[in-house]
N, C-alpha and C positions, 0 to 999 in steps of 0.2 A: 659534915662532909666538906672536904677541901680539894681545890684544884691546885696542882703544883706546876709552875712553869720553871723549866730548867734552861738556863742560858749557857751556851757554849762558845760565846763571842768574847775575844780579848779586848775588842774595842768598846769602851764603856758607852760611848754615845750611841752606837749601833744597838748594843744590848739593851739600854734603856728604851729606845724608840721601838724595838721589837716587842719588849714587854708591854709597853703602852698600846701597841697594835693588837696583841693578843687579848689584853684585858677588854679593850674596846669591842673587839670582834665577839668575845664571849659574853659580853653584857652582864658581868658578874659584879656584885659588890666587892669593894677592896677587901673586906674581912673574909671573903670566900676564896681568895687567891693568895697563894705563897709564891715566893720567888727564891731560886737557888742559883748561885753563880758557881758553875762547875769548873771554871777556870781557876778560881781562888780556893774553893773548898771541896773536900771529898763529899760525895753524894750520900745523904742520909734522908730517907723518906719516912715521915711520921705516920703513926697508925690512922690518923684521921684522913689522910689522902686517898681519894677514890679514883682520881683521874690525873694523869701527868701529860704535859705537852713539852716535847723537846724542841727547842728553837734551832735555827740555822747557825752556820759558822763559816768562816773563810777557810777553816781547816778542810783537808781531804782525806779520806780513808786511805786512798791510794798514794798519798805522799810517801816517799821513801822513808823508812824507819829512822834512818840516820839524821834525817832533817826535822823530825817531829820533836817539839819541845817536851819537857817532862810533863807540863800541863796537858798537852794534847793526848800523850800516851795514857796518862792517868784518867783523863776524861773519857777516852775511848773504852778503857777497861771498865769504868763504872757504867757507862751506857750499854756496853756489851752485856754485862751481867743483868742489867735491868731488862734488856730484850729477851734474854734466855728465860728469866723468871717469868715475865709476862706471857710468853709463848707457852710456858708450862702451866699457865693458869694461876700463878703465884703473884700476889700483890696487886696494885692498881692497874687499871687499863692505861695504855700509853699510846700517844700519837707522836711518832717521830717525824720531823719535817726536814727538808733540805739535806744538810749534811748527815742528819740522823738516820735517813733511810739507808745510807750506805753502811753505817755503823751497825744497824740492826741486821741488815742483809748478811753481812760478813759474819757476824756473831752466830747467825743461825744457819750457816753452811752455804750461803749464796756467794756469787761472784759479782765484784765491783770493778769497773774498768773505766779507762779514759776514753772509751770508744764512743760514748754518747753525751758530749757536752751539749749545752744550749746557751745561746747568746743571752746577754742581759736584756730583759724587756718582756714582752708578752708572747704567749704561745696558745695554742688551742689544744685541749685534750678532749678525748671521747671516753665515756664510760664503757666498760666491757658489759656483756650480759650479766656477769656476776656482780659487777659494780651497780648496775641498775636494780638488782635485788638485795643489795647490802643494806643493813640497818642504818648506816650512816650516810653512805653515798647515794642510796636509792632515792633520797629526797631531792636530789639535785637534777638540774637539766642534764640531758644525755651528752651534750657537747657545750663546752663553755671556755671562756678565756681564763688563763692563769698568769701569774707573775713568776719568772723563773730566772736563774743565773747559776750555772754550775759547770764544773770542769770534769765530772765524772757521773756514772750512772750504773745502774744494776742491769745485768745481763738478762735476768729473769727473777721473779719473786724467789726468796729462799725456799728450800724444800718444805712442803706443806702449806706455802703461801698461796693466796688467791689474787690474782691480777684485777684490780678495780678500775684503773684508768690508764690510758696509753696515748701515744701519738707517734708519728713517723720518726722524728728526731731522737726521741728517747722512749723506748718501748715500755719501760716500767716507770709510770708516773705515780702510781699509788698501788699499794697492795695491803692485804690483811693477813695475819697469821693467827689462827685460832679465832676466838670470838672477841678478844680485847686488845690485840696489838694492830695498830694501824701505822702507815707510813706514806708519806707523800714526798715526791721529789720537788715539786713546786712549793711555793710559799703560800700557805692558806690564810695567814693572818693579816697582812698589810692591805690598806686601801692603795690605789694607784698612787695617790699623792705621797703617802708614807714610804712607799717603795721607791719613788723617785728621790726622796730625801735620803733614804739608805744608800742609794746609788752613789750619792755624793761623797759619802764616807769612804767608799771603796773604789773611787774613780781611778786611783793609782795602783791597784792591786792586780791588774792583769786581766780583769773580766771584760774589759772593753777599752779602746783607746781613750784616754782622758779627754782628748779634744772633741770626742763624739758626745760628751755627756749632755750638753744642752739639747741636741736633737733627739737623743734616746729618751731623755727625761720628758720631753714635750710629747714624744709618741706615747709613752706610758700613761701619762695623765689624761690622754684623750680616750683611753680604753676603758670600757665598762667591765668592771671586776665585781661580780656578785656572788657566784657560787662558791669560790673557795672560802669566803668568810662564813658560809652556811655550814661548812664542814666543821669548823670550830664549835659552832653552836649545836649542831647535831651530835658530835661526839661528847660534849659536855652534858647535853640533855640526856644522853643514854647512860653516861657513866659518872658524871659529876655529883 
């Protein structure tokens, strides 16, 4: 059985760091993890893959179509088909994170909007009643710190989806569709230190004023981040 990590980041440094964070959070041997770069290669999932994790990206589903690169459009098409197949019970279980939550939501008939951005840094989310009963999220504390930075969010889970986690700024922090499709708006894989280092890569990309980096990074690394990492392990433990 194999776990597949899909990268949707054009920035190689950030993509490499995200993969390292995922692999560390998963606590898997290198031989049990495959990596696929969706920016450069069409998506092909081998028959041994039982669980897929889709990483984040500076892309936005709500970007005007005219501004999207060919790589972004192709990637969204492949991820959309992956979401539909998983929701239909076909293929491996999938955990969509960050950018991926919007791709999956739109593919499944949900609405994604720029109305629910969150600043770069830390936030607090709470599990819903359904989240506390969920096979993956139910092992977590009912309220916990997360790492987040995004310009868009889901209005609600897609049709048939179950809301698992929420907060006031962004009402859809996590959802499940069916038994094997999960999605988080926040980043479940990095430690606080790894997230601060990733912020440095994107300091000039409009997520926050570049001059604020040192203060924001210092605030991030002071925050205890435990439960998001457990999502990775619980998901892989269930499906990997």
